[in-house]
PAPA-223799 format. One line per 3 residues: number of its first residue (from 0); their letters; for each residue x, y, z negated of N, C-alpha, C. Coordinates in nm, 3 decimals, always signed. Last residue first. Layout:
<sites>
NUM) A) X Y Z X Y Z X Y Z | ...
</sites>
This chain:
<sites>
254) AVA) +4.587 -15.981 -5.952 +4.620 -15.990 -6.096 +4.560 -15.873 -6.173 | +4.360 -16.111 -5.721 +4.439 -15.986 -5.765 +4.464 -15.995 -5.911 | +4.407 -16.462 -5.665 +4.322 -16.341 -5.691 +4.421 -16.225 -5.724
251) PRC) +4.600 -16.635 -5.602 +4.471 -16.673 -5.560 +4.369 -16.551 -5.579 | +4.908 -16.624 -5.564 +4.813 -16.513 -5.571 +4.670 -16.546 -5.528 | +5.126 -16.784 -5.572 +5.029 -16.809 -5.459 +4.918 -16.702 -5.459
248) DKC) +5.260 -16.629 -5.794 +5.318 -16.674 -5.666 +5.219 -16.695 -5.556 | +5.110 -16.577 -6.007 +5.177 -16.468 -5.948 +5.247 -16.502 -5.813 | +4.784 -16.716 -6.066 +4.929 -16.741 -6.037 +4.991 -16.617 -5.965
245) PRY) +4.554 -16.558 -6.286 +4.593 -16.598 -6.148 +4.746 -16.618 -6.144 | +4.461 -16.713 -6.600 +4.502 -16.596 -6.519 +4.561 -16.642 -6.386 | +4.197 -16.836 -6.793 +4.307 -16.866 -6.707 +4.338 -16.738 -6.630
242) GAA) +3.961 -16.845 -6.949 +4.089 -16.797 -7.006 +4.208 -16.819 -6.927 | +3.723 -16.894 -6.837 +3.783 -17.002 -6.914 +3.921 -16.967 -6.973 | +3.688 -16.671 -6.684 +3.599 -16.691 -6.805 +3.659 -16.801 -6.894
239) RAE) +3.866 -16.719 -6.477 +3.896 -16.608 -6.572 +3.807 -16.633 -6.704 | +3.726 -16.929 -6.347 +3.863 -16.943 -6.395 +3.895 -16.849 -6.506 | +3.488 -16.807 -6.271 +3.483 -16.924 -6.363 +3.621 -16.941 -6.423
236) AED) +3.575 -16.608 -6.098 +3.505 -16.573 -6.222 +3.507 -16.685 -6.325 | +3.688 -16.757 -5.887 +3.773 -16.680 -5.973 +3.711 -16.642 -6.100 | +3.521 -17.083 -5.859 +3.560 -16.949 -5.818 +3.647 -16.881 -5.922
233) HFF) +3.529 -17.351 -5.952 +3.457 -17.315 -5.830 +3.500 -17.181 -5.775 | +3.818 -17.521 -6.077 +3.718 -17.414 -6.081 +3.659 -17.390 -5.946 | +3.968 -17.778 -6.279 +3.934 -17.719 -6.146 +3.815 -17.619 -6.164
230) VFN) +4.264 -17.867 -6.444 +4.120 -17.835 -6.454 +4.089 -17.760 -6.333 | +4.531 -18.101 -6.505 +4.459 -18.009 -6.419 +4.312 -17.986 -6.467 | +4.644 -18.300 -6.650 +4.673 -18.165 -6.698 +4.608 -18.057 -6.612
227) EER) +4.596 -18.528 -6.524 +4.514 -18.508 -6.648 +4.544 -18.360 -6.699 | +4.790 -18.530 -6.323 +4.659 -18.502 -6.287 +4.563 -18.467 -6.404 | +5.087 -18.347 -6.422 +5.008 -18.464 -6.413 +4.861 -18.433 -6.385
224) ARR) +5.287 -18.123 -6.232 +5.189 -18.143 -6.338 +5.117 -18.281 -6.316 | +5.443 -18.066 -6.027 +5.503 -18.150 -6.125 +5.404 -18.184 -6.238 | +5.287 -17.897 -5.864 +5.334 -18.029 -5.808 +5.386 -18.123 -5.919
221) GHY) +5.201 -17.640 -5.927 +5.128 -17.756 -5.989 +5.178 -17.891 -5.944 | +5.369 -17.468 -5.800 +5.368 -17.470 -5.947 +5.295 -17.588 -6.005 | +5.309 -17.485 -5.532 +5.417 -17.567 -5.583 +5.427 -17.570 -5.729
218) CTP) +4.968 -17.530 -5.435 +5.070 -17.443 -5.481 +5.185 -17.526 -5.557 | +4.763 -17.710 -5.376 +4.888 -17.724 -5.308 +5.002 -17.632 -5.351 | +4.496 -17.490 -5.458 +4.547 -17.629 -5.445 +4.662 -17.631 -5.350
215) FCF) +4.589 -17.179 -5.605 +4.531 -17.252 -5.491 +4.576 -17.392 -5.503 | +4.568 -17.165 -5.964 +4.637 -17.155 -5.839 +4.543 -17.200 -5.727 | +4.575 -17.034 -6.301 +4.505 -17.102 -6.192 +4.566 -17.067 -6.056
212) IRT) +4.729 -17.101 -6.615 +4.734 -17.035 -6.489 +4.649 -17.107 -6.385 | +4.788 -17.226 -6.861 +4.668 -17.140 -6.843 +4.674 -17.048 -6.723 | +4.982 -17.405 -6.894 +5.024 -17.269 -6.869 +4.902 -17.168 -6.866
209) SKI) +4.851 -17.642 -6.950 +4.970 -17.608 -7.033 +5.011 -17.465 -7.021 | +4.654 -17.670 -6.754 +4.619 -17.653 -6.896 +4.738 -17.597 -6.982 | +4.617 -17.516 -6.455 +4.715 -17.602 -6.534 +4.695 -17.570 -6.680
206) GEY) +4.352 -17.520 -6.216 +4.418 -17.459 -6.335 +4.512 -17.561 -6.396 | +4.275 -17.473 -5.878 +4.316 -17.570 -5.982 +4.389 -17.487 -6.092 | +3.994 -17.366 -5.683 +4.118 -17.341 -5.756 +4.145 -17.454 -5.853
203) RMG) +3.760 -17.458 -5.559 +3.853 -17.376 -5.482 +3.985 -17.350 -5.549 | +3.535 -17.717 -5.531 +3.643 -17.661 -5.615 +3.744 -17.587 -5.531 | +3.340 -17.851 -5.386 +3.327 -17.709 -5.405 +3.427 -17.646 -5.498
200) SQA) +3.375 -18.105 -5.315 +3.312 -18.086 -5.446 +3.299 -17.934 -5.478 | +3.506 -18.095 -5.076 +3.369 -18.144 -5.079 +3.302 -18.121 -5.208 | +3.757 -17.987 -5.159 +3.664 -17.905 -5.077 +3.518 -17.952 -5.081
197) LKQ) +3.855 -18.207 -5.304 +3.822 -18.072 -5.376 +3.726 -17.993 -5.293 | +3.883 -18.379 -5.088 +3.795 -18.413 -5.199 +3.758 -18.288 -5.282 | +4.074 -18.253 -4.928 +3.941 -18.270 -4.877 +3.840 -18.302 -4.989
194) LRA) +4.297 -18.261 -5.104 +4.245 -18.131 -5.057 +4.102 -18.144 -5.007 | +4.336 -18.536 -5.115 +4.301 -18.461 -5.239 +4.236 -18.333 -5.199 | +4.392 -18.584 -4.842 +4.276 -18.657 -4.911 +4.237 -18.574 -5.028
191) LQV) +4.625 -18.429 -4.803 +4.506 -18.399 -4.739 +4.380 -18.465 -4.800 | +4.875 -18.317 -4.953 +4.788 -18.434 -4.975 +4.651 -18.399 -4.924 | +5.154 -18.224 -4.760 +5.023 -18.180 -4.808 +4.937 -18.307 -4.825
188) GEL) +5.400 -18.277 -4.632 +5.370 -18.325 -4.767 +5.244 -18.277 -4.834 | +5.449 -18.237 -4.374 +5.505 -18.140 -4.466 +5.472 -18.171 -4.612 | +5.301 -18.433 -4.249 +5.450 -18.439 -4.237 +5.515 -18.349 -4.343
185) TLI) +5.048 -18.327 -4.300 +5.082 -18.455 -4.367 +5.238 -18.469 -4.360 | +5.062 -18.102 -4.130 +5.048 -18.083 -4.270 +5.085 -18.202 -4.348 | +5.076 -18.236 -3.880 +5.182 -18.150 -3.928 +5.172 -18.127 -4.078
182) QRK) +4.831 -18.382 -3.876 +4.955 -18.447 -3.861 +5.069 -18.367 -3.917 | +4.638 -18.172 -3.890 +4.649 -18.277 -3.999 +4.780 -18.344 -3.996 | +4.697 -18.050 -3.645 +4.709 -17.970 -3.774 +4.719 -18.067 -3.885
179) AEP) +4.619 -18.246 -3.462 +4.763 -18.198 -3.471 +4.790 -18.131 -3.601 | +4.348 -18.241 -3.524 +4.427 -18.357 -3.546 +4.575 -18.327 -3.554 | +4.256 -17.979 -3.448 +4.253 -18.021 -3.587 +4.343 -18.142 -3.612
176) GGG) +4.486 -17.850 -3.184 +4.359 -17.894 -3.243 +4.371 -17.947 -3.384 | +4.727 -17.746 -3.099 +4.700 -17.883 -3.059 +4.570 -17.934 -3.121 | +4.766 -17.494 -3.196 +4.885 -17.563 -3.151 +4.854 -17.707 -3.119
173) GYN) +4.541 -17.377 -3.292 +4.573 -17.340 -3.157 +4.693 -17.419 -3.108 | +4.300 -17.538 -3.474 +4.442 -17.515 -3.466 +4.480 -17.495 -3.323 | +4.026 -17.535 -3.726 +4.084 -17.560 -3.600 +4.230 -17.517 -3.595
170) GIV) +3.993 -17.694 -4.059 +3.964 -17.600 -3.950 +4.042 -17.626 -3.826 | +4.002 -17.810 -4.315 +4.124 -17.781 -4.245 +4.103 -17.683 -4.137 | +3.825 -17.681 -4.597 +3.820 -17.758 -4.477 +3.934 -17.708 -4.387
167) GDS) +3.815 -17.491 -4.798 +3.912 -17.602 -4.810 +3.917 -17.690 -4.695 | +3.659 -17.276 -4.770 +3.599 -17.385 -4.843 +3.692 -17.504 -4.849 | +3.814 -17.105 -4.617 +3.795 -17.074 -4.756 +3.740 -17.184 -4.836
164) RVV) +4.024 -17.299 -4.392 +3.905 -17.226 -4.425 +3.897 -17.203 -4.576 | +4.387 -17.244 -4.382 +4.263 -17.326 -4.378 +4.144 -17.245 -4.409 | +4.715 -17.239 -4.268 +4.601 -17.154 -4.307 +4.472 -17.231 -4.281
161) RHC) +4.918 -17.379 -4.170 +4.908 -17.377 -4.315 +4.798 -17.286 -4.360 | +4.928 -17.345 -3.901 +4.872 -17.470 -3.945 +4.859 -17.473 -4.097 | +5.083 -17.116 -3.859 +4.944 -17.095 -3.872 +4.864 -17.224 -3.913
158) PIF) +5.383 -17.059 -3.920 +5.302 -17.173 -3.951 +5.154 -17.152 -3.973 | +5.593 -17.014 -3.674 +5.509 -16.929 -3.756 +5.387 -17.006 -3.791 | +5.650 -17.271 -3.584 +5.759 -17.199 -3.644 +5.694 -17.084 -3.729
155) YPI) +5.388 -17.370 -3.501 +5.491 -17.454 -3.563 +5.591 -17.378 -3.643 | +5.327 -17.108 -3.257 +5.288 -17.205 -3.359 +5.407 -17.300 -3.398 | +5.361 -16.855 -3.126 +5.469 -16.929 -3.178 +5.428 -17.016 -3.292
152) PNN) +5.141 -16.707 -3.046 +5.222 -16.761 -2.938 +5.339 -16.844 -2.994 | +4.822 -16.721 -3.183 +4.966 -16.717 -3.224 +5.049 -16.777 -3.112 | +4.554 -16.720 -3.154 +4.638 -16.671 -3.044 +4.783 -16.662 -3.075
149) ALA) +4.464 -16.795 -3.397 +4.434 -16.884 -3.288 +4.517 -16.844 -3.167 | +4.545 -16.578 -3.554 +4.614 -16.702 -3.567 +4.585 -16.802 -3.454 | +4.358 -16.385 -3.466 +4.505 -16.363 -3.446 +4.583 -16.492 -3.455
146) TGV) +4.121 -16.508 -3.541 +4.145 -16.480 -3.402 +4.288 -16.466 -3.376 | +4.152 -16.498 -3.820 +4.132 -16.630 -3.751 +4.166 -16.616 -3.599 | +4.148 -16.223 -3.861 +4.264 -16.302 -3.897 +4.262 -16.438 -3.823
143) ARV) +3.882 -16.169 -3.780 +3.992 -16.117 -3.701 +4.127 -16.183 -3.728 | +3.754 -16.287 -3.996 +3.733 -16.342 -3.858 +3.846 -16.295 -3.770 | +3.837 -16.124 -4.210 +3.870 -16.262 -4.214 +3.859 -16.320 -4.073
140) AAP) +3.846 -15.852 -4.289 +3.875 -15.885 -4.150 +3.913 -16.033 -4.137 | +3.806 -15.756 -4.537 +3.691 -15.784 -4.469 +3.715 -15.842 -4.327 | +4.071 -15.686 -4.633 +3.996 -15.800 -4.692 +3.873 -15.844 -4.618
137) HGI) +4.329 -15.585 -4.540 +4.206 -15.577 -4.461 +4.113 -15.693 -4.506 | +4.590 -15.607 -4.656 +4.507 -15.479 -4.673 +4.380 -15.473 -4.593 | +4.721 -15.848 -4.636 +4.762 -15.740 -4.545 +4.674 -15.614 -4.549
134) ERA) +4.584 -15.992 -4.830 +4.726 -15.962 -4.848 +4.779 -15.853 -4.754 | +4.327 -16.035 -4.722 +4.346 -15.950 -4.846 +4.488 -15.910 -4.859 | +4.395 -16.194 -4.507 +4.315 -16.068 -4.483 +4.342 -15.976 -4.604
131) IWG) +4.505 -16.422 -4.632 +4.581 -16.343 -4.536 +4.524 -16.202 -4.521 | +4.280 -16.501 -4.777 +4.403 -16.469 -4.844 +4.492 -16.378 -4.756 | +4.098 -16.583 -4.577 +4.072 -16.470 -4.662 +4.194 -16.419 -4.739
128) YPR) +4.210 -16.822 -4.493 +4.214 -16.701 -4.403 +4.185 -16.578 -4.481 | +4.393 -16.987 -4.764 +4.271 -16.957 -4.676 +4.289 -16.834 -4.599 | +4.692 -17.180 -4.747 +4.622 -17.062 -4.793 +4.496 -17.043 -4.707
125) VEG) +4.906 -17.452 -4.849 +4.811 -17.391 -4.758 +4.748 -17.273 -4.825 | +5.236 -17.607 -4.847 +5.124 -17.537 -4.913 +5.032 -17.484 -4.802 | +5.444 -17.728 -4.706 +5.373 -17.805 -4.806 +5.256 -17.739 -4.881
122) RRI) +5.638 -17.431 -4.692 +5.614 -17.568 -4.639 +5.549 -17.654 -4.748 | +5.477 -17.126 -4.797 +5.583 -17.226 -4.807 +5.537 -17.361 -4.733 | +5.406 -16.842 -4.626 +5.340 -16.961 -4.685 +5.447 -17.074 -4.683
119) ELT) +5.510 -16.628 -4.490 +5.539 -16.639 -4.638 +5.485 -16.768 -4.699 | +5.410 -16.626 -4.232 +5.546 -16.681 -4.255 +5.581 -16.699 -4.399 | +5.178 -16.488 -4.263 +5.172 -16.634 -4.255 +5.305 -16.693 -4.275
116) KLL) +5.275 -16.230 -4.244 +5.223 -16.274 -4.370 +5.216 -16.429 -4.373 | +5.333 -16.229 -3.971 +5.445 -16.207 -4.072 +5.401 -16.255 -4.208 | +5.072 -16.259 -3.859 +5.174 -16.363 -3.848 +5.292 -16.346 -3.939
113) VAQ) +4.945 -16.021 -3.953 +4.894 -16.153 -3.983 +5.008 -16.261 -3.977 | +5.110 -15.822 -3.828 +5.093 -15.833 -3.978 +5.045 -15.965 -4.025 | +5.061 -15.875 -3.559 +5.192 -15.888 -3.614 +5.192 -15.901 -3.764
110) AFP) +4.790 -15.808 -3.552 +4.833 -15.941 -3.524 +4.967 -15.971 -3.574 | +4.809 -15.530 -3.604 +4.729 -15.615 -3.693 +4.778 -15.762 -3.677 | +4.959 -15.434 -3.388 +5.018 -15.424 -3.524 +4.944 -15.513 -3.623
107) TLG) +4.939 -15.672 -3.115 +4.892 -15.558 -3.188 +4.956 -15.551 -3.331 | +5.211 -15.796 -2.911 +5.099 -15.818 -3.009 +5.057 -15.685 -3.085 | +5.418 -15.697 -2.772 +5.293 -15.723 -2.704 +5.181 -15.752 -2.787
104) RLD) +5.680 -15.867 -2.960 +5.633 -15.757 -2.872 +5.508 -15.797 -2.795 | +5.784 -16.041 -3.139 +5.640 -16.026 -3.137 +5.591 -15.915 -3.054 | +6.029 -16.259 -3.171 +5.996 -16.144 -3.086 +5.844 -16.141 -3.069
101) FEL) +6.190 -16.354 -3.469 +6.083 -16.367 -3.376 +6.066 -16.239 -3.298 | +6.449 -16.570 -3.604 +6.390 -16.447 -3.589 +6.289 -16.451 -3.474 | +6.491 -16.854 -3.827 +6.457 -16.792 -3.698 +6.411 -16.647 -3.712
98) RRK) +6.515 -16.966 -4.077 +6.636 -16.934 -4.004 +6.611 -16.855 -3.871 | +6.394 -17.057 -4.362 +6.360 -16.955 -4.263 +6.485 -16.909 -4.194 | +6.338 -17.403 -4.411 +6.433 -17.288 -4.424 +6.394 -17.190 -4.316
95) GSL) +6.162 -17.616 -4.357 +6.129 -17.512 -4.465 +6.222 -17.402 -4.483 | +6.215 -17.762 -4.137 +6.234 -17.825 -4.266 +6.213 -17.737 -4.382 | +6.181 -17.588 -3.925 +6.074 -17.691 -3.947 +6.092 -17.768 -4.082
92) QDE) +6.418 -17.451 -3.951 +6.291 -17.379 -3.975 +6.179 -17.478 -3.999 | +6.612 -17.638 -3.897 +6.610 -17.582 -4.028 +6.467 -17.518 -4.055 | +6.557 -17.680 -3.624 +6.548 -17.786 -3.714 +6.533 -17.742 -3.863
89) IRA) +6.608 -17.422 -3.529 +6.479 -17.474 -3.509 +6.456 -17.589 -3.614 | +6.888 -17.417 -3.579 +6.794 -17.322 -3.648 +6.653 -17.370 -3.641 | +6.972 -17.605 -3.397 +6.999 -17.624 -3.545 +6.908 -17.531 -3.621
86) ALR) +6.905 -17.493 -3.157 +6.840 -17.622 -3.190 +6.862 -17.648 -3.345 | +7.068 -17.267 -3.147 +6.928 -17.253 -3.164 +6.858 -17.374 -3.211 | +7.318 -17.402 -3.115 +7.292 -17.313 -3.233 +7.144 -17.291 -3.258
83) APP) +7.298 -17.527 -2.870 +7.307 -17.610 -2.997 +7.273 -17.529 -3.123 | +7.063 -17.426 -2.629 +7.175 -17.392 -2.708 +7.176 -17.474 -2.840 | +6.948 -17.621 -2.356 +6.916 -17.583 -2.499 +7.041 -17.551 -2.577
80) EVR) +6.993 -17.456 -2.041 +7.024 -17.564 -2.136 +7.001 -17.522 -2.277 | +6.701 -17.274 -1.921 +6.844 -17.290 -1.944 +6.866 -17.419 -2.032 | +6.467 -17.107 -1.715 +6.502 -17.229 -1.791 +6.655 -17.241 -1.800
77) VLR) +6.319 -16.799 -1.754 +6.430 -16.870 -1.694 +6.472 -16.991 -1.783 | +6.017 -16.618 -1.708 +6.094 -16.714 -1.780 +6.202 -16.772 -1.699 | +5.865 -16.287 -1.743 +5.926 -16.393 -1.665 +6.002 -16.491 -1.755
74) RGV) +5.580 -16.210 -1.946 +5.717 -16.185 -1.899 +5.759 -16.309 -1.822 | +5.331 -16.260 -2.070 +5.336 -16.167 -1.962 +5.472 -16.125 -1.913 | +5.207 -16.421 -2.262 +5.312 -16.322 -2.303 +5.343 -16.218 -2.201
71) EKR) +4.994 -16.563 -2.144 +4.984 -16.522 -2.280 +5.087 -16.411 -2.317 | +5.078 -16.610 -1.868 +4.945 -16.568 -1.900 +4.936 -16.507 -2.038 | +5.347 -16.697 -1.896 +5.311 -16.583 -1.813 +5.178 -16.523 -1.847
68) FWE) +5.300 -16.927 -2.059 +5.374 -16.809 -2.106 +5.350 -16.689 -2.025 | +5.152 -17.097 -1.891 +5.090 -17.054 -2.016 +5.169 -16.928 -2.065 | +5.346 -17.139 -1.691 +5.211 -17.076 -1.658 +5.155 -17.017 -1.784
65) EFE) +5.546 -17.265 -1.842 +5.574 -17.139 -1.770 +5.443 -17.061 -1.737 | +5.403 -17.497 -1.915 +5.455 -17.400 -2.019 +5.484 -17.265 -1.959 | +5.366 -17.620 -1.678 +5.249 -17.577 -1.751 +5.291 -17.473 -1.862
62) GAS) +5.630 -17.666 -1.603 +5.547 -17.590 -1.519 +5.427 -17.532 -1.596 | +5.719 -17.852 -1.784 +5.776 -17.719 -1.789 +5.686 -17.622 -1.713 | +5.439 -18.045 -1.929 +5.551 -18.012 -1.831 +5.601 -17.878 -1.840
59) PCR) +5.266 -18.080 -2.146 +5.302 -18.196 -2.071 +5.418 -18.170 -1.971 | +5.376 -17.894 -2.438 +5.307 -17.904 -2.305 +5.348 -18.025 -2.231 | +5.380 -17.730 -2.727 +5.397 -17.867 -2.680 +5.310 -17.882 -2.556
56) MAA) +5.540 -17.419 -2.761 +5.424 -17.498 -2.730 +5.462 -17.631 -2.687 | +5.629 -17.087 -2.834 +5.655 -17.226 -2.853 +5.528 -17.307 -2.827 | +5.794 -16.768 -2.802 +5.684 -16.862 -2.778 +5.731 -17.004 -2.806
53) SVG) +6.012 -16.613 -2.887 +5.891 -16.544 -2.840 +5.772 -16.637 -2.817 | +6.271 -16.571 -3.107 +6.183 -16.670 -3.045 +6.051 -16.597 -3.007 | +6.455 -16.257 -3.046 +6.422 -16.382 -3.122 +6.329 -16.469 -3.040
50) QGS) +6.560 -16.060 -2.896 +6.504 -16.022 -3.025 +6.463 -16.144 -3.106 | +6.633 -16.159 -2.653 +6.739 -16.112 -2.740 +6.691 -16.069 -2.877 | +6.411 -16.440 -2.653 +6.467 -16.327 -2.588 +6.583 -16.277 -2.684
47) WAV) +6.280 -16.773 -2.580 +6.334 -16.672 -2.668 +6.398 -16.559 -2.588 | +6.070 -17.062 -2.605 +6.118 -16.946 -2.526 +6.174 -16.844 -2.628 | +6.042 -17.410 -2.610 +6.063 -17.290 -2.690 +6.123 -17.182 -2.598
44) YVP) +5.858 -17.705 -2.608 +5.910 -17.598 -2.524 +5.925 -17.469 -2.609 | +5.919 -17.994 -2.788 +5.854 -17.864 -2.788 +5.928 -17.764 -2.699 | +5.873 -18.337 -2.853 +5.929 -18.233 -2.762 +5.850 -18.105 -2.770
41) GLV) +5.809 -18.379 -3.213 +5.818 -18.426 -3.074 +5.875 -18.320 -2.988 | +5.845 -18.280 -3.459 +5.700 -18.276 -3.406 +5.699 -18.334 -3.269 | +6.106 -18.282 -3.501 +6.031 -18.375 -3.575 +5.888 -18.380 -3.532
38) TEF) +6.218 -18.224 -3.151 +6.204 -18.187 -3.302 +6.130 -18.299 -3.368 | +6.397 -18.129 -2.881 +6.351 -18.245 -2.947 +6.339 -18.208 -3.099 | +6.314 -17.864 -2.655 +6.385 -17.907 -2.776 +6.320 -18.029 -2.834
35) LSY) +6.363 -17.708 -2.351 +6.280 -17.816 -2.418 +6.370 -17.867 -2.535 | +6.379 -17.351 -2.309 +6.427 -17.498 -2.294 +6.342 -17.579 -2.367 | +6.422 -17.024 -2.171 +6.338 -17.122 -2.247 +6.409 -17.260 -2.217
32) SDT) +6.443 -16.661 -2.184 +6.494 -16.794 -2.162 +6.417 -16.894 -2.229 | +6.258 -16.391 -2.038 +6.300 -16.475 -2.161 +6.363 -16.600 -2.106 | +6.270 -16.060 -1.912 +6.253 -16.204 -1.889 +6.315 -16.270 -2.019
29) LGA) +6.318 -15.798 -1.972 +6.202 -15.821 -1.886 +6.178 -15.978 -1.854 | +6.527 -15.685 -2.098 +6.415 -15.728 -2.183 +6.299 -15.767 -2.104 | +6.753 -15.625 -1.962 +6.651 -15.525 -1.961 +6.530 -15.555 -2.049
26) QAL) +6.874 -15.875 -1.982 +6.939 -15.756 -2.050 +6.843 -15.640 -2.062 | +6.709 -16.015 -1.809 +6.714 -16.055 -1.948 +6.774 -15.939 -2.035 | +6.762 -15.895 -1.565 +6.635 -15.882 -1.615 +6.626 -15.919 -1.768
23) VRE) +7.029 -15.973 -1.536 +6.997 -15.842 -1.543 +6.862 -15.816 -1.603 | +6.999 -16.255 -1.529 +7.081 -16.191 -1.639 +7.044 -16.051 -1.651 | +6.855 -16.285 -1.292 +6.794 -16.322 -1.417 +6.865 -16.260 -1.536
20) AFG) +7.043 -16.198 -1.106 +6.918 -16.126 -1.113 +6.850 -16.159 -1.246 | +7.240 -16.400 -1.133 +7.276 -16.263 -1.167 +7.144 -16.184 -1.185 | +7.209 -16.665 -1.070 +7.162 -16.628 -1.203 +7.185 -16.477 -1.233
17) APA) +7.491 -16.669 -0.859 +7.372 -16.743 -0.908 +7.334 -16.691 -1.049 | +7.590 -16.346 -0.738 +7.617 -16.472 -0.808 +7.491 -16.538 -0.855 | +7.455 -16.214 -0.437 +7.487 -16.201 -0.576 +7.510 -16.337 -0.633
14) KVG) +7.611 -16.220 -0.117 +7.506 -16.264 -0.206 +7.549 -16.245 -0.352 | +7.672 -15.976 +0.131 +7.726 -16.058 +0.017 +7.618 -16.094 -0.078 | +7.591 -15.820 +0.343 +7.565 -15.961 +0.347 +7.616 -16.046 +0.234
11) GLA) +7.671 -15.564 +0.267 +7.528 -15.598 +0.287 +7.498 -15.747 +0.289 | +7.919 -15.475 +0.250 +7.871 -15.562 +0.143 +7.729 -15.611 +0.159 | +7.935 -15.309 +0.457 +8.017 -15.430 +0.467 +7.974 -15.529 +0.357
8) KLD) +7.785 -15.099 +0.377 +7.737 -15.174 +0.490 +7.811 -15.313 +0.495 | +7.938 -14.979 +0.177 +7.813 -15.052 +0.136 +7.763 -15.143 +0.254 | +8.255 -14.963 +0.115 +8.164 -14.968 +0.232 +8.049 -15.050 +0.207
5) IMV) +8.380 -14.757 -0.130 +8.320 -14.883 -0.102 +8.232 -14.874 +0.021 | +8.676 -14.603 -0.229 +8.563 -14.597 -0.137 +8.511 -14.738 -0.107 | +8.819 -14.479 -0.506 +8.798 -14.600 -0.438 +8.669 -14.585 -0.359
2) TAM) +9.064 -14.235 -0.562 +8.920 -14.265 -0.542 +8.906 -14.387 -0.459 | +9.311 -14.194 -0.819 +9.275 -14.243 -0.685 +9.128 -14.272 -0.673 | +9.387 -13.908 -0.995 +9.320 -14.045 -1.000 +9.281 -14.083 -0.861
</sites>
């Protein structure tokens, strides 16, 4: 076999192809790509790696998004043209179809568990922070759940806007504040006026007379029920005492 000798000194002045360093870093998992996507929520900067979407944010400029990403995620970013395939998956994800994969490297196991559980909340529905805590096996960690959601690097797609306070109040939102949260929930079909009315009256659950099941308000099982077929409860004990059992889908209480 012939041996090829390379004169390294002769190559000293040769420049690497444009983007070569970024591609090497991307293959090593040390940098992410990003682009600006037009969505139903408006323009959203989205970053992704080989493992999936790693960040999303509505920012006034690319520079601000890059600075936020370096601070929150800690990897380098390279701007590229928006891939059509990813754009289609983003559109599907926002319409309620789970098409995206996510890169949650750097987050604690607890934070990852919180975000993955949040992904289970259907479009048009909401759950309280305490539900997330109970579902992931840490029922007393409600405040920690709130912190994890406040620091969610992928809002909109991992829908932390669908998590509200236990009293039914909308609460804050890391993806743009309470007003942005209301706008997104309204876009998804949540009847905020009804939700607010129940919150103000202290009603936490809704029961359906025909099935004798009680749910969280907004559960899809109650969407086809007429208003006169609903009965409302302050707490789990009141619902059970009236002969209602918890919904197996939204799981307002342990069955």
